[in-house]
N, CA, C and O atoms as a GROMACS GRO file, in nm:
protein
  596
    1MET      N    1  -2.471  -0.459  -1.542
    1MET     CA    2  -2.565  -0.506  -1.425
    1MET      C    3  -2.497  -0.506  -1.298
    1MET      O    4  -2.540  -0.462  -1.191
    2THR      N    5  -2.351  -0.576  -1.330
    2THR     CA    6  -2.249  -0.569  -1.219
    2THR      C    7  -2.224  -0.448  -1.198
    2THR      O    8  -2.217  -0.425  -1.077
    3GLU      N    9  -2.203  -0.346  -1.270
    3GLU     CA   10  -2.188  -0.212  -1.244
    3GLU      C   11  -2.248  -0.156  -1.134
    3GLU      O   12  -2.190  -0.062  -1.078
    4ASN      N   13  -2.386  -0.209  -1.082
    4ASN     CA   14  -2.445  -0.154  -1.005
    4ASN      C   15  -2.414  -0.226  -0.866
    4ASN      O   16  -2.488  -0.205  -0.770
    5LEU      N   17  -2.319  -0.301  -0.857
    5LEU     CA   18  -2.300  -0.371  -0.712
    5LEU      C   19  -2.177  -0.326  -0.661
    5LEU      O   20  -2.080  -0.302  -0.732
    6ASP      N   21  -2.181  -0.314  -0.527
    6ASP     CA   22  -2.080  -0.256  -0.430
    6ASP      C   23  -1.979  -0.382  -0.466
    6ASP      O   24  -1.994  -0.497  -0.506
    7VAL      N   25  -1.844  -0.275  -0.423
    7VAL     CA   26  -1.725  -0.398  -0.396
    7VAL      C   27  -1.681  -0.336  -0.262
    7VAL      O   28  -1.727  -0.233  -0.212
    8VAL      N   29  -1.564  -0.434  -0.200
    8VAL     CA   30  -1.496  -0.395  -0.128
    8VAL      C   31  -1.369  -0.362  -0.163
    8VAL      O   32  -1.296  -0.431  -0.235
    9SER      N   33  -1.333  -0.230  -0.099
    9SER     CA   34  -1.194  -0.182  -0.133
    9SER      C   35  -1.094  -0.287  -0.094
    9SER      O   36  -1.105  -0.358   0.006
   10GLY      N   37  -1.002  -0.290  -0.176
   10GLY     CA   38  -0.885  -0.371  -0.166
   10GLY      C   39  -0.903  -0.542  -0.223
   10GLY      O   40  -0.824  -0.635  -0.209
   11THR      N   41  -1.021  -0.538  -0.282
   11THR     CA   42  -1.059  -0.675  -0.337
   11THR      C   43  -1.093  -0.645  -0.471
   11THR      O   44  -1.209  -0.650  -0.512
   12SER      N   45  -1.006  -0.616  -0.533
   12SER     CA   46  -1.025  -0.576  -0.690
   12SER      C   47  -1.034  -0.713  -0.792
   12SER      O   48  -1.117  -0.713  -0.883
   13LEU      N   49  -0.953  -0.817  -0.773
   13LEU     CA   50  -0.936  -0.918  -0.837
   13LEU      C   51  -1.041  -1.007  -0.806
   13LEU      O   52  -1.095  -1.074  -0.895
   14SER      N   53  -1.077  -1.014  -0.673
   14SER     CA   54  -1.190  -1.104  -0.632
   14SER      C   55  -1.327  -1.052  -0.670
   14SER      O   56  -1.408  -1.133  -0.715
   15SER      N   57  -1.360  -0.924  -0.655
   15SER     CA   58  -1.471  -0.842  -0.710
   15SER      C   59  -1.496  -0.871  -0.868
   15SER      O   60  -1.611  -0.899  -0.903
   16GLY      N   61  -1.407  -0.867  -0.949
   16GLY     CA   62  -1.369  -0.898  -1.092
   16GLY      C   63  -1.424  -1.033  -1.108
   16GLY      O   64  -1.516  -1.056  -1.185
   17GLY      N   65  -1.364  -1.127  -1.030
   17GLY     CA   66  -1.395  -1.262  -1.054
   17GLY      C   67  -1.568  -1.284  -1.062
   17GLY      O   68  -1.637  -1.323  -1.156
   18LEU      N   69  -1.602  -1.248  -0.939
   18LEU     CA   70  -1.754  -1.245  -0.888
   18LEU      C   71  -1.836  -1.187  -1.005
   18LEU      O   72  -1.939  -1.246  -1.037
   19PHE      N   73  -1.796  -1.064  -1.078
   19PHE     CA   74  -1.862  -0.994  -1.142
   19PHE      C   75  -1.884  -1.087  -1.298
   19PHE      O   76  -1.980  -1.075  -1.374
   20VAL      N   77  -1.780  -1.168  -1.313
   20VAL     CA   78  -1.780  -1.245  -1.422
   20VAL      C   79  -1.841  -1.346  -1.417
   20VAL      O   80  -1.883  -1.389  -1.524
   21ALA      N   81  -1.866  -1.414  -1.308
   21ALA     CA   82  -1.936  -1.555  -1.261
   21ALA      C   83  -2.086  -1.497  -1.288
   21ALA      O   84  -2.154  -1.536  -1.383
   22LEU      N   85  -2.132  -1.398  -1.192
   22LEU     CA   86  -2.252  -1.329  -1.176
   22LEU      C   87  -2.304  -1.304  -1.357
   22LEU      O   88  -2.408  -1.350  -1.402
   23ASP      N   89  -2.220  -1.236  -1.426
   23ASP     CA   90  -2.265  -1.209  -1.551
   23ASP      C   91  -2.298  -1.330  -1.627
   23ASP      O   92  -2.404  -1.332  -1.689
   24ALA      N   93  -2.210  -1.439  -1.629
   24ALA     CA   94  -2.216  -1.581  -1.713
   24ALA      C   95  -2.347  -1.665  -1.652
   24ALA      O   96  -2.408  -1.753  -1.714
   25ALA      N   97  -2.378  -1.615  -1.507
   25ALA     CA   98  -2.504  -1.696  -1.454
   25ALA      C   99  -2.604  -1.632  -1.521
   25ALA      O  100  -2.668  -1.702  -1.600
   26ARG      N  101  -2.631  -1.526  -1.510
   26ARG     CA  102  -2.752  -1.444  -1.589
   26ARG      C  103  -2.760  -1.491  -1.732
   26ARG      O  104  -2.862  -1.548  -1.772
   27GLU      N  105  -2.657  -1.470  -1.810
   27GLU     CA  106  -2.661  -1.506  -1.944
   27GLU      C  107  -2.694  -1.658  -1.978
   27GLU      O  108  -2.750  -1.682  -2.085
   28ALA      N  109  -2.667  -1.745  -1.906
   28ALA     CA  110  -2.691  -1.884  -1.874
   28ALA      C  111  -2.843  -1.900  -1.867
   28ALA      O  112  -2.904  -1.964  -1.953
   29SER      N  113  -2.900  -1.842  -1.766
   29SER     CA  114  -3.033  -1.882  -1.722
   29SER      C  115  -3.114  -1.778  -1.820
   29SER      O  116  -3.231  -1.780  -1.783
   30GLY      N  117  -3.101  -1.711  -1.905
   30GLY     CA  118  -3.160  -1.638  -2.023
   30GLY      C  119  -3.201  -1.519  -1.982
   30GLY      O  120  -3.295  -1.468  -2.044
   31ALA      N  121  -3.144  -1.454  -1.878
   31ALA     CA  122  -3.191  -1.326  -1.830
   31ALA      C  123  -3.178  -1.214  -1.940
   31ALA      O  124  -3.086  -1.225  -2.022
   32ASP      N  125  -3.257  -1.115  -1.946
   32ASP     CA  126  -3.227  -1.004  -2.045
   32ASP      C  127  -3.130  -0.899  -1.992
   32ASP      O  128  -3.145  -0.804  -1.916
   33ILE      N  129  -3.022  -0.952  -2.060
   33ILE     CA  130  -2.868  -0.876  -1.988
   33ILE      C  131  -2.904  -0.710  -1.993
   33ILE      O  132  -2.897  -0.631  -1.899
   34ASP      N  133  -2.949  -0.679  -2.144
   34ASP     CA  134  -2.948  -0.527  -2.146
   34ASP      C  135  -3.057  -0.471  -2.069
   34ASP      O  136  -3.054  -0.352  -2.036
   35ALA      N  137  -3.151  -0.544  -2.037
   35ALA     CA  138  -3.285  -0.467  -1.959
   35ALA      C  139  -3.202  -0.442  -1.805
   35ALA      O  140  -3.198  -0.338  -1.738
   36LEU      N  141  -3.145  -0.566  -1.779
   36LEU     CA  142  -3.078  -0.543  -1.626
   36LEU      C  143  -2.989  -0.452  -1.613
   36LEU      O  144  -2.990  -0.386  -1.509
   37LYS      N  145  -2.882  -0.423  -1.722
   37LYS     CA  146  -2.795  -0.313  -1.711
   37LYS      C  147  -2.872  -0.179  -1.717
   37LYS      O  148  -2.829  -0.084  -1.653
   38ASN      N  149  -2.967  -0.170  -1.780
   38ASN     CA  150  -3.019  -0.010  -1.804
   38ASN      C  151  -3.103   0.018  -1.680
   38ASN      O  152  -3.161   0.126  -1.690
   39GLN      N  153  -3.130  -0.056  -1.553
   39GLN     CA  154  -3.211  -0.033  -1.445
   39GLN      C  155  -3.146   0.071  -1.370
   39GLN      O  156  -3.024   0.073  -1.354
   40GLU      N  157  -3.233   0.170  -1.316
   40GLU     CA  158  -3.166   0.283  -1.241
   40GLU      C  159  -3.150   0.219  -1.075
   40GLU      O  160  -3.226   0.142  -1.016
   41THR      N  161  -3.025   0.283  -1.030
   41THR     CA  162  -2.999   0.228  -0.895
   41THR      C  163  -3.054   0.341  -0.825
   41THR      O  164  -3.091   0.449  -0.871
   42THR      N  165  -3.053   0.292  -0.688
   42THR     CA  166  -3.090   0.391  -0.597
   42THR      C  167  -2.976   0.387  -0.466
   42THR      O  168  -2.915   0.285  -0.434
   43VAL      N  169  -2.966   0.503  -0.408
   43VAL     CA  170  -2.881   0.530  -0.323
   43VAL      C  171  -2.909   0.447  -0.174
   43VAL      O  172  -3.003   0.493  -0.109
   44VAL      N  173  -2.851   0.350  -0.125
   44VAL     CA  174  -2.875   0.336   0.001
   44VAL      C  175  -2.867   0.407   0.122
   44VAL      O  176  -2.959   0.428   0.201
   45ALA      N  177  -2.718   0.450   0.133
   45ALA     CA  178  -2.701   0.516   0.224
   45ALA      C  179  -2.620   0.647   0.182
   45ALA      O  180  -2.536   0.633   0.092
   46GLU      N  181  -2.643   0.792   0.248
   46GLU     CA  182  -2.546   0.884   0.215
   46GLU      C  183  -2.430   0.904   0.296
   46GLU      O  184  -2.437   0.886   0.418
   47VAL      N  185  -2.340   0.935   0.249
   47VAL     CA  186  -2.204   0.959   0.316
   47VAL      C  187  -2.220   1.108   0.408
   47VAL      O  188  -2.270   1.212   0.366
   48ASP      N  189  -2.175   1.089   0.515
   48ASP     CA  190  -2.168   1.178   0.617
   48ASP      C  191  -2.050   1.266   0.598
   48ASP      O  192  -1.943   1.233   0.649
   49GLU      N  193  -2.062   1.404   0.509
   49GLU     CA  194  -1.957   1.469   0.499
   49GLU      C  195  -1.926   1.590   0.591
   49GLU      O  196  -1.864   1.691   0.558
   50THR      N  197  -1.971   1.566   0.696
   50THR     CA  198  -1.972   1.662   0.799
   50THR      C  199  -1.825   1.714   0.811
   50THR      O  200  -1.740   1.626   0.817
   51ILE      N  201  -1.790   1.820   0.815
   51ILE     CA  202  -1.652   1.882   0.832
   51ILE      C  203  -1.645   1.877   1.027
   51ILE      O  204  -1.725   1.920   1.110
   52VAL      N  205  -1.548   1.823   1.037
   52VAL     CA  206  -1.516   1.836   1.196
   52VAL      C  207  -1.391   1.927   1.210
   52VAL      O  208  -1.291   1.932   1.139
   53ASP      N  209  -1.421   1.995   1.314
   53ASP     CA  210  -1.270   2.103   1.338
   53ASP      C  211  -1.228   2.032   1.455
   53ASP      O  212  -1.308   2.014   1.547
   54SER      N  213  -1.105   1.987   1.460
   54SER     CA  214  -1.003   1.930   1.532
   54SER      C  215  -0.890   1.986   1.550
   54SER      O  216  -0.847   2.063   1.464
   55THR      N  217  -0.820   1.961   1.664
   55THR     CA  218  -0.673   2.003   1.683
   55THR      C  219  -0.593   1.885   1.718
   55THR      O  220  -0.642   1.799   1.791
   56THR      N  221  -0.504   1.877   1.684
   56THR     CA  222  -0.390   1.758   1.657
   56THR      C  223  -0.240   1.796   1.646
   56THR      O  224  -0.201   1.902   1.598
   57ASP      N  225  -0.176   1.715   1.687
   57ASP     CA  226  -0.039   1.714   1.652
   57ASP      C  227   0.013   1.678   1.542
   57ASP      O  228   0.108   1.739   1.494
   58VAL      N  229  -0.041   1.577   1.486
   58VAL     CA  230   0.010   1.511   1.352
   58VAL      C  231  -0.117   1.459   1.271
   58VAL      O  232  -0.222   1.427   1.327
   59VAL      N  233  -0.096   1.455   1.140
   59VAL     CA  234  -0.241   1.437   1.053
   59VAL      C  235  -0.174   1.328   0.971
   59VAL      O  236  -0.071   1.367   0.916
   60ILE      N  237  -0.202   1.215   0.951
   60ILE     CA  238  -0.157   1.080   0.879
   60ILE      C  239  -0.256   1.078   0.795
   60ILE      O  240  -0.371   1.062   0.835
   61VAL      N  241  -0.221   1.096   0.638
   61VAL     CA  242  -0.300   1.089   0.506
   61VAL      C  243  -0.268   0.960   0.463
   61VAL      O  244  -0.151   0.943   0.426
   62GLY      N  245  -0.359   0.847   0.458
   62GLY     CA  246  -0.357   0.703   0.446
   62GLY      C  247  -0.338   0.619   0.529
   62GLY      O  248  -0.238   0.620   0.600
   63GLY      N  249  -0.435   0.525   0.539
   63GLY     CA  250  -0.434   0.421   0.635
   63GLY      C  251  -0.384   0.280   0.594
   63GLY      O  252  -0.421   0.174   0.645
   64GLY      N  253  -0.301   0.295   0.501
   64GLY     CA  254  -0.240   0.158   0.478
   64GLY      C  255  -0.106   0.129   0.553
   64GLY      O  256  -0.082   0.210   0.642
   65GLY      N  257  -0.020   0.035   0.534
   65GLY     CA  258   0.082  -0.012   0.633
   65GLY      C  259   0.152   0.065   0.654
   65GLY      O  260   0.179   0.067   0.774
   66ALA      N  261   0.230   0.178   0.566
   66ALA     CA  262   0.294   0.263   0.603
   66ALA      C  263   0.247   0.411   0.716
   66ALA      O  264   0.305   0.471   0.806
   67GLY      N  265   0.099   0.424   0.640
   67GLY     CA  266   0.018   0.519   0.743
   67GLY      C  267  -0.016   0.486   0.870
   67GLY      O  268  -0.009   0.570   0.960
   68LEU      N  269  -0.058   0.356   0.889
   68LEU     CA  270  -0.069   0.284   1.024
   68LEU      C  271   0.052   0.274   1.119
   68LEU      O  272   0.040   0.294   1.240
   69ALA      N  273   0.183   0.238   1.052
   69ALA     CA  274   0.275   0.235   1.111
   69ALA      C  275   0.338   0.362   1.180
   69ALA      O  276   0.394   0.362   1.289
   70ALA      N  277   0.318   0.485   1.082
   70ALA     CA  278   0.318   0.616   1.130
   70ALA      C  279   0.266   0.668   1.226
   70ALA      O  280   0.322   0.750   1.299
   71ALA      N  281   0.141   0.621   1.241
   71ALA     CA  282   0.044   0.645   1.324
   71ALA      C  283   0.060   0.601   1.454
   71ALA      O  284   0.019   0.672   1.546
   72VAL      N  285   0.109   0.503   1.473
   72VAL     CA  286   0.144   0.397   1.596
   72VAL      C  287   0.285   0.469   1.639
   72VAL      O  288   0.305   0.485   1.759
   73SER      N  289   0.364   0.503   1.564
   73SER     CA  290   0.475   0.539   1.617
   73SER      C  291   0.486   0.690   1.658
   73SER      O  292   0.564   0.731   1.744
   74ALA      N  293   0.396   0.769   1.584
   74ALA     CA  294   0.368   0.898   1.646
   74ALA      C  295   0.276   0.879   1.782
   74ALA      O  296   0.310   0.941   1.882
   75HIS      N  297   0.190   0.817   1.786
   75HIS     CA  298   0.127   0.796   1.921
   75HIS      C  299   0.212   0.781   2.024
   75HIS      O  300   0.226   0.859   2.118
   76GLN      N  301   0.293   0.635   1.998
   76GLN     CA  302   0.388   0.596   2.092
   76GLN      C  303   0.474   0.678   2.137
   76GLN      O  304   0.536   0.648   2.239
   77ASN      N  305   0.496   0.799   2.069
   77ASN     CA  306   0.586   0.896   2.102
   77ASN      C  307   0.526   1.021   2.147
   77ASN      O  308   0.574   1.134   2.138
   78GLY      N  309   0.409   0.981   2.199
   78GLY     CA  310   0.325   1.113   2.276
   78GLY      C  311   0.254   1.206   2.166
   78GLY      O  312   0.214   1.312   2.214
   79ALA      N  313   0.234   1.192   2.051
   79ALA     CA  314   0.134   1.260   1.975
   79ALA      C  315   0.026   1.246   1.961
   79ALA      O  316  -0.008   1.130   1.936
   80LYS      N  317  -0.076   1.342   1.966
   80LYS     CA  318  -0.203   1.306   1.936
   80LYS      C  319  -0.216   1.335   1.768
   80LYS      O  320  -0.186   1.436   1.705
   81VAL      N  321  -0.274   1.203   1.722
   81VAL     CA  322  -0.288   1.162   1.602
   81VAL      C  323  -0.409   1.155   1.543
   81VAL      O  324  -0.497   1.095   1.605
   82ILE      N  325  -0.442   1.215   1.406
   82ILE     CA  326  -0.554   1.168   1.342
   82ILE      C  327  -0.506   1.121   1.197
   82ILE      O  328  -0.428   1.176   1.118
   83LEU      N  329  -0.578   1.003   1.187
   83LEU     CA  330  -0.539   0.921   1.066
   83LEU      C  331  -0.677   0.940   0.954
   83LEU      O  332  -0.794   0.919   0.985
   84ILE      N  333  -0.637   0.979   0.840
   84ILE     CA  334  -0.766   1.009   0.735
   84ILE      C  335  -0.722   0.873   0.652
   84ILE      O  336  -0.607   0.830   0.652
   85GLU      N  337  -0.836   0.810   0.578
   85GLU     CA  338  -0.814   0.696   0.491
   85GLU      C  339  -0.935   0.754   0.373
   85GLU      O  340  -1.022   0.832   0.412
   86LYS      N  341  -0.931   0.720   0.270
   86LYS     CA  342  -1.031   0.753   0.145
   86LYS      C  343  -1.120   0.659   0.130
   86LYS      O  344  -1.239   0.677   0.103
   87THR      N  345  -1.060   0.544   0.148
   87THR     CA  346  -1.142   0.417   0.120
   87THR      C  347  -1.228   0.390   0.224
   87THR      O  348  -1.209   0.457   0.325
   88PRO      N  349  -1.335   0.293   0.226
   88PRO     CA  350  -1.423   0.241   0.300
   88PRO      C  351  -1.351   0.166   0.420
   88PRO      O  352  -1.406   0.157   0.530
   89ARG      N  353  -1.219   0.110   0.392
   89ARG     CA  354  -1.175   0.031   0.512
   89ARG      C  355  -0.995   0.080   0.495
   89ARG      O  356  -0.939   0.120   0.393
   90ILE      N  357  -0.954   0.065   0.593
   90ILE     CA  358  -0.835   0.079   0.611
   90ILE      C  359  -0.733  -0.024   0.576
   90ILE      O  360  -0.777  -0.139   0.584
   91GLY      N  361  -0.611  -0.015   0.542
   91GLY     CA  362  -0.513  -0.133   0.483
   91GLY      C  363  -0.466  -0.104   0.340
   91GLY      O  364  -0.378  -0.172   0.287
   92GLY      N  365  -0.522  -0.012   0.284
   92GLY     CA  366  -0.448   0.055   0.158
   92GLY      C  367  -0.376  -0.079   0.072
   92GLY      O  368  -0.420  -0.194   0.073
   93ASN      N  369  -0.269  -0.039   0.007
   93ASN     CA  370  -0.237  -0.131  -0.079
   93ASN      C  371  -0.174  -0.263  -0.003
   93ASN      O  372  -0.126  -0.360  -0.062
   94THR      N  373  -0.183  -0.249   0.133
   94THR     CA  374  -0.120  -0.367   0.240
   94THR      C  375  -0.216  -0.488   0.212
   94THR      O  376  -0.182  -0.603   0.188
   95ILE      N  377  -0.361  -0.432   0.221
   95ILE     CA  378  -0.452  -0.526   0.180
   95ILE      C  379  -0.458  -0.584   0.083
   95ILE      O  380  -0.472  -0.706   0.088
   96ILE      N  381  -0.450  -0.517  -0.044
   96ILE     CA  382  -0.417  -0.584  -0.183
   96ILE      C  383  -0.328  -0.672  -0.204
   96ILE      O  384  -0.342  -0.765  -0.283
   97SER      N  385  -0.233  -0.650  -0.137
   97SER     CA  386  -0.103  -0.745  -0.147
   97SER      C  387  -0.118  -0.853  -0.074
   97SER      O  388  -0.017  -0.923  -0.060
   98GLY      N  389  -0.229  -0.892  -0.016
   98GLY     CA  390  -0.242  -1.003   0.099
   98GLY      C  391  -0.177  -0.997   0.210
   98GLY      O  392  -0.134  -1.098   0.265
   99ALA      N  393  -0.159  -0.860   0.262
   99ALA     CA  394  -0.120  -0.824   0.374
   99ALA      C  395   0.040  -0.859   0.402
   99ALA      O  396   0.084  -0.860   0.517
  100ALA      N  397   0.113  -0.885   0.296
  100ALA     CA  398   0.247  -0.893   0.325
  100ALA      C  399   0.307  -0.770   0.303
  100ALA      O  400   0.263  -0.703   0.210
  101TYR      N  401   0.415  -0.719   0.381
  101TYR     CA  402   0.475  -0.596   0.374
  101TYR      C  403   0.616  -0.621   0.386
  101TYR      O  404   0.670  -0.728   0.413
  102ASN      N  405   0.675  -0.502   0.362
  102ASN     CA  406   0.820  -0.509   0.380
  102ASN      C  407   0.863  -0.412   0.483
  102ASN      O  408   0.820  -0.297   0.473
  103ALA      N  409   0.954  -0.446   0.594
  103ALA     CA  410   1.030  -0.390   0.697
  103ALA      C  411   1.145  -0.380   0.711
  103ALA      O  412   1.201  -0.490   0.700
  104ALA      N  413   1.218  -0.289   0.732
  104ALA     CA  414   1.371  -0.273   0.728
  104ALA      C  415   1.407  -0.301   0.883
  104ALA      O  416   1.362  -0.240   0.980
  105ASP      N  417   1.490  -0.399   0.883
  105ASP     CA  418   1.551  -0.451   1.019
  105ASP      C  419   1.685  -0.507   0.954
  105ASP      O  420   1.693  -0.628   0.933
  106PRO      N  421   1.781  -0.429   0.923
  106PRO     CA  422   1.896  -0.509   0.904
  106PRO      C  423   1.969  -0.602   0.974
  106PRO      O  424   2.013  -0.707   0.926
  107GLU      N  425   1.981  -0.564   1.087
  107GLU     CA  426   2.044  -0.673   1.188
  107GLU      C  427   1.958  -0.775   1.201
  107GLU      O  428   2.026  -0.874   1.230
  108ARG      N  429   1.851  -0.802   1.194
  108ARG     CA  430   1.758  -0.909   1.201
  108ARG      C  431   1.769  -0.955   1.063
  108ARG      O  432   1.818  -1.067   1.051
  109GLN      N  433   1.736  -0.900   0.962
  109GLN     CA  434   1.748  -0.964   0.842
  109GLN      C  435   1.876  -1.038   0.811
  109GLN      O  436   1.865  -1.144   0.750
  110ALA      N  437   1.988  -0.999   0.844
  110ALA     CA  438   2.125  -1.051   0.841
  110ALA      C  439   2.151  -1.186   0.862
  110ALA      O  440   2.226  -1.254   0.792
  111MET      N  441   2.061  -1.240   1.001
  111MET     CA  442   2.067  -1.317   1.059
  111MET      C  443   1.985  -1.447   0.993
  111MET      O  444   2.003  -1.567   1.014
  112LEU      N  445   1.890  -1.384   0.908
  112LEU     CA  446   1.784  -1.505   0.836
  112LEU      C  447   1.843  -1.530   0.699
  112LEU      O  448   1.900  -1.446   0.629
  113GLU      N  449   1.822  -1.666   0.668
  113GLU     CA  450   1.843  -1.696   0.548
  113GLU      C  451   1.721  -1.752   0.471
  113GLU      O  452   1.629  -1.804   0.534
  114MET      N  453   1.720  -1.743   0.336
  114MET     CA  454   1.615  -1.730   0.259
  114MET      C  455   1.587  -1.908   0.246
  114MET      O  456   1.675  -1.994   0.243
  115THR      N  457   1.451  -1.927   0.240
  115THR     CA  458   1.442  -2.079   0.223
  115THR      C  459   1.447  -2.093   0.080
  115THR      O  460   1.452  -1.991   0.012
  116ASP      N  461   1.446  -2.225   0.017
  116ASP     CA  462   1.445  -2.253  -0.126
  116ASP      C  463   1.316  -2.242  -0.165
  116ASP      O  464   1.304  -2.255  -0.287
  117ASN      N  465   1.199  -2.220  -0.096
  117ASN     CA  466   1.090  -2.162  -0.162
  117ASN      C  467   1.074  -2.026  -0.185
  117ASN      O  468   1.005  -1.977  -0.275
  118GLU      N  469   1.141  -1.961  -0.099
  118GLU     CA  470   1.130  -1.814  -0.124
  118GLU      C  471   1.223  -1.789  -0.239
  118GLU      O  472   1.198  -1.710  -0.330
  119GLU      N  473   1.323  -1.855  -0.231
  119GLU     CA  474   1.427  -1.822  -0.354
  119GLU      C  475   1.363  -1.838  -0.498
  119GLU      O  476   1.388  -1.762  -0.591
  120GLU      N  477   1.267  -1.957  -0.505
  120GLU     CA  478   1.202  -2.033  -0.621
  120GLU      C  479   1.114  -1.923  -0.649
  120GLU      O  480   1.108  -1.886  -0.766
  121THR      N  481   1.035  -1.856  -0.550
  121THR     CA  482   0.941  -1.772  -0.581
  121THR      C  483   0.992  -1.616  -0.618
  121THR      O  484   0.918  -1.535  -0.674
  122ILE      N  485   1.094  -1.596  -0.589
  122ILE     CA  486   1.161  -1.495  -0.647
  122ILE      C  487   1.207  -1.503  -0.780
  122ILE      O  488   1.195  -1.408  -0.857
  123GLU      N  489   1.265  -1.626  -0.815
  123GLU     CA  490   1.297  -1.652  -0.951
  123GLU      C  491   1.190  -1.676  -1.067
  123GLU      O  492   1.198  -1.669  -1.189
  124THR      N  493   1.110  -1.700  -1.000
  124THR     CA  494   0.979  -1.724  -1.075
  124THR      C  495   0.900  -1.608  -1.106
  124THR      O  496   0.825  -1.606  -1.203
  125ILE      N  497   0.912  -1.521  -1.034
  125ILE     CA  498   0.860  -1.365  -1.043
  125ILE      C  499   0.972  -1.304  -1.156
  125ILE      O  500   0.934  -1.210  -1.227
  126LEU      N  501   1.082  -1.347  -1.168
  126LEU     CA  502   1.179  -1.252  -1.230
  126LEU      C  503   1.171  -1.307  -1.370
  126LEU      O  504   1.199  -1.232  -1.463
  127ILE      N  505   1.136  -1.433  -1.391
  127ILE     CA  506   1.127  -1.484  -1.533
  127ILE      C  507   0.989  -1.473  -1.591
  127ILE      O  508   0.973  -1.506  -1.709
  128GLU      N  509   0.895  -1.434  -1.526
  128GLU     CA  510   0.768  -1.399  -1.601
  128GLU      C  511   0.770  -1.302  -1.689
  128GLU      O  512   0.841  -1.207  -1.657
  129GLU      N  513   0.704  -1.293  -1.805
  129GLU     CA  514   0.696  -1.211  -1.894
  129GLU      C  515   0.598  -1.102  -1.874
  129GLU      O  516   0.481  -1.133  -1.896
  130GLN      N  517   0.620  -0.995  -1.841
  130GLN     CA  518   0.522  -0.848  -1.838
  130GLN      C  519   0.483  -0.790  -1.916
  130GLN      O  520   0.558  -0.769  -2.011
  131GLU      N  521   0.366  -0.739  -1.919
  131GLU     CA  522   0.313  -0.669  -2.035
  131GLU      C  523   0.319  -0.530  -1.969
  131GLU      O  524   0.375  -0.440  -2.032
  132ASP      N  525   0.265  -0.502  -1.844
  132ASP     CA  526   0.256  -0.378  -1.781
  132ASP      C  527   0.395  -0.311  -1.774
  132ASP      O  528   0.488  -0.374  -1.723
  133SER      N  529   0.414  -0.188  -1.823
  133SER     CA  530   0.535  -0.089  -1.788
  133SER      C  531   0.569  -0.098  -1.646
  133SER      O  532   0.683  -0.135  -1.617
  134LEU      N  533   0.469  -0.064  -1.538
  134LEU     CA  534   0.523  -0.051  -1.411
  134LEU      C  535   0.551  -0.174  -1.359
  134LEU      O  536   0.631  -0.190  -1.267
  135VAL      N  537   0.489  -0.261  -1.412
  135VAL     CA  538   0.534  -0.424  -1.337
  135VAL      C  539   0.673  -0.449  -1.403
  135VAL      O  540   0.769  -0.491  -1.338
  136GLN      N  541   0.677  -0.427  -1.502
  136GLN     CA  542   0.840  -0.435  -1.568
  136GLN      C  543   0.929  -0.365  -1.484
  136GLN      O  544   1.020  -0.418  -1.421
  137GLU      N  545   0.902  -0.245  -1.486
  137GLU     CA  546   0.996  -0.163  -1.384
  137GLU      C  547   1.026  -0.227  -1.242
  137GLU      O  548   1.139  -0.238  -1.195
  138TRP      N  549   0.908  -0.268  -1.178
  138TRP     CA  550   0.941  -0.313  -1.041
  138TRP      C  551   1.004  -0.446  -1.054
  138TRP      O  552   1.078  -0.484  -0.964
  139GLN      N  553   0.984  -0.516  -1.149
  139GLN     CA  554   1.059  -0.673  -1.174
  139GLN      C  555   1.196  -0.610  -1.204
  139GLN      O  556   1.286  -0.666  -1.140
  140ALA      N  557   1.242  -0.502  -1.288
  140ALA     CA  558   1.380  -0.490  -1.314
  140ALA      C  559   1.474  -0.431  -1.172
  140ALA      O  560   1.595  -0.445  -1.154
  141THR      N  561   1.370  -0.362  -1.080
  141THR     CA  562   1.426  -0.332  -0.983
  141THR      C  563   1.456  -0.443  -0.877
  141THR      O  564   1.555  -0.444  -0.804
  142LEU      N  565   1.335  -0.556  -0.879
  142LEU     CA  566   1.389  -0.658  -0.793
  142LEU      C  567   1.507  -0.786  -0.864
  142LEU      O  568   1.556  -0.886  -0.811
  143GLN      N  569   1.521  -0.741  -0.979
  143GLN     CA  570   1.629  -0.828  -1.040
  143GLN      C  571   1.762  -0.757  -0.988
  143GLN      O  572   1.847  -0.830  -0.936
  144LEU      N  573   1.786  -0.621  -0.997
  144LEU     CA  574   1.894  -0.581  -0.930
  144LEU      C  575   1.897  -0.628  -0.802
  144LEU      O  576   1.994  -0.699  -0.777
  145GLU      N  577   1.823  -0.609  -0.720
  145GLU     CA  578   1.809  -0.638  -0.574
  145GLU      C  579   1.856  -0.788  -0.563
  145GLU      O  580   1.940  -0.826  -0.481
  146TRP      N  581   1.789  -0.875  -0.660
  146TRP     CA  582   1.851  -0.986  -0.615
  146TRP      C  583   1.975  -1.035  -0.648
  146TRP      O  584   2.031  -1.125  -0.584
  147GLU      N  585   2.027  -0.973  -0.760
  147GLU     CA  586   2.180  -0.983  -0.821
  147GLU      C  587   2.234  -0.899  -0.692
  147GLU      O  588   2.346  -0.948  -0.678
  148ALA      N  589   2.222  -0.818  -0.608
  148ALA     CA  590   2.295  -0.782  -0.526
  148ALA      C  591   2.295  -0.861  -0.380
  148ALA      O  592   2.382  -0.853  -0.293
  149TYR      N  593   2.172  -0.940  -0.377
  149TYR     CA  594   2.173  -1.013  -0.242
  149TYR      C  595   2.272  -1.153  -0.284
  149TYR      O  596   2.298  -1.238  -0.200
   0.00000   0.00000   0.00000
């Protein structure tokens, strides 16, 4: 039944939590869950897949933080830019990460000191036991960077 609900790109955890709550509420109300799951769905809107013929200087594929930064930079340097994004909204992984992003600026970074809270956050991330191999790899990289810091 929740399989028939739309989700917003970039809100996977929030959408998942909502689906669990909806299923629990339906079950608690005595709803026929199997009947609800087997209902046919209807398409509310069709996607316009019209192919547009266009000329540009730069095409950016991906509207996440990096793609948006690249598009802005290209535009600021005089290029005509087309940005293509596969999801319903721009933002990519930057939205999933809660809009936090990394940016390199060694001169400015050298002047900044990490707060106790920031240090505690990193140390907490490093001691958390991870099951996902990709997260373990990221955690190992963070450990090396933390030691270098």
